[in-house]
C-alpha positions in Angstrom: 0.0 0.0 0.0 1.2 3.5 -0.9 0.6 6.8 0.9 0.4 10.2 -0.7 1.1 13.7 0.4 -1.0 16.1 -1.6 -1.7 19.8 -2.0 -5.1 20.9 -3.1 -6.2 24.5 -4.0 -9.5 26.1 -4.1 -11.2 26.5 -7.5 -14.1 28.8 -8.4 -13.3 30.9 -5.4 -12.2 34.5 -4.8 -10.1 33.1 -2.0 -6.9 31.5 -3.1 -6.4 28.8 -0.4 -4.2 25.7 -0.3 -4.4 22.6 1.9 -1.7 20.0 2.6 -2.6 16.4 3.7 -1.8 12.8 3.4 -3.8 9.7 2.6 -3.7 6.2 1.2 -6.7 6.8 -1.1 -6.2 10.1 -3.0 -9.4 9.8 -5.1 -11.6 9.2 -2.1 -9.9 11.9 0.0 -10.4 14.6 -2.7 -14.0 13.5 -3.1 -14.5 13.9 0.7 -12.9 17.4 0.6 -15.3 18.5 -2.2 -18.3 17.1 -0.4 -17.6 18.8 3.0 -16.5 15.6 4.7 -12.8 16.4 4.7 -10.8 18.6 7.1 -12.7 21.4 8.9 -10.6 24.0 7.1 -11.6 22.7 3.7 -15.4 22.8 4.1 -17.4 25.2 1.9 -15.0 25.2 -1.0 -14.4 23.1 -4.1 -10.8 21.8 -4.5 -8.5 20.6 -7.2 -5.4 18.5 -6.8 -2.2 20.4 -7.8 0.5 18.2 -6.3 1.0 14.7 -5.0 4.0 12.6 -3.9 4.0 8.9 -3.3 5.6 7.2 -0.3 6.0 3.5 0.7 5.4 4.0 4.4 2.9 6.0 6.4 5.6 7.4 8.6 7.6 8.8 5.6 4.4 10.5 4.3 3.6 11.9 7.6 7.1 13.4 8.0 6.9 15.0 4.6 3.4 16.4 5.2 4.7 17.8 8.5 7.6 19.4 6.7 5.3 21.0 4.1 2.9 22.3 6.7 5.7 23.8 9.0 8.2 25.0 6.5 6.6 27.8 4.4 9.8 28.3 2.3 9.8 24.7 1.3 6.1 24.8 0.4 6.5 28.0 -1.5 9.3 26.4 -3.6 7.0 23.5 -4.5 4.1 25.8 -5.4 6.4 27.9 -7.6 7.6 24.8 -9.5 3.9 23.9 -10.1 3.0 27.3 -11.3 6.0 27.7 -13.6 5.4 24.4 -15.4 
């Protein structure tokens, strides 16, 4: 089983918001976010997947997610790479 760290961003919204999370079922997790069953901070918005990274272990995924959430410079670098593609 694989685990994914992902970044989603709001779509169809005046607010430009991103969310970082991890899961072992990316399709189901995105569905939940878009149907107000995801994290509290994602409710009320529609989301699109903009980044994902696959990991073999849950602990690796959780460590990477933590790094993305806590290190704004690192997250900004990843977002800039996505935008400049």
